[in-house]
N, C-alpha and C positions, 0 to 999 in steps of 0.2 A: 439597407446593407446586403449583400450579394453571399451566395450560402462561400462562394470560396473565400471573402474572408470571414466570414464567417468564421472556417476550419479556423482558418490563423490565427483567429484571434485564440479560440478555445486553447488550438496546439499552445500555444505563448504563455494562456492560464497557469495548462497544463507542467512546464515547463518549467513554468516558477512556481507554483506549484514542489513538486518535484525536487525543486534547488535547493528549497524555502525545510521542507521536511531533511533532504539529503546532507545539505550543507552550514543552510543555515542554523536548524534546531536540531542537532539531532542528538541534544538531553535529551528529546523528549521522547520518552518510551513509549512503546505503541499498544505494549498493556494498556496506559493509561489514557492511546485515543480510539480504542477501542470504547473504554468503559465512557466515555466522555460521549463521545459524537457514534458510532458504532461502525466507526469502518478503518481500518492503522494503511501501516506500506501495509503490509502484503496482503489489504485488499485490494488497494490503489494497484498491486504487482498485476494480480489476479485480476480485473479488470483487465487490461492491457495485456492481459494472456487474453482474456477466451476476445477481443478484439480483433485479434490474430487472427486466433483459431476461426470468427466468422470466414475471417478474411480468406482461409483457405491456408493459411501461413501456421507448422505445425508448428508450435510453439511449448513446450513445458513448462510444470513449476518452476521449480527448480530455472532455465532460465528466459523467463520470465524477471521472477527478480532479481536474478542479476541483471538481465537489463536495465531496472528503473534502479534498485540497491548501487550500483557500481564497482559494485562486489559482490565475492561469494558473499552471503548468512550467516556462511561459516565466520566470515572479515566481521560481521558487523557485528555478528555474536559477542565475539571476544575488544571490538575494540567500542563499541557504543550501549550494548545493550546491560538492564542490572537484574536485578533477579528482584524479583515479583511479590509484593509480599502474602499473605491470607487473603489481609482483609482485594487484593486488587486481582487476586485470580480467580474472586467465591462474585468479587462481581462482574470479570469476564467469563466466568458461565454462564451468566445472564445475562450479558452482551455478546456474546458469537452464538446463542442461541436468538434471541433478537432479530440479530443484522443478519448469518454465513449461513449458519446450520440450513436455514430450514429456502437456501437461498436456488434457485437451479447453477 
């Protein structure tokens, strides 16, 4: 497989993952994803931002989130986010430390 085809397939898979998370499974909470998988929608938007920044494209966290979510974070929270239980919050503290806080 040539590099261009590989890149196109990877991009298509990313777009499908984004659709799955943003349209098909809005019921899945970020905190649950983070606790189970070590990443969530916010991580994906941060990775998008980091990739843009590495290419010299200035993009902040809010802009990246809005591009990934297709709406502002406030809109997402109002439409889809539920309150996290104390158990979910405690698990998140651990997951965040293990997967995000020590990363560049």
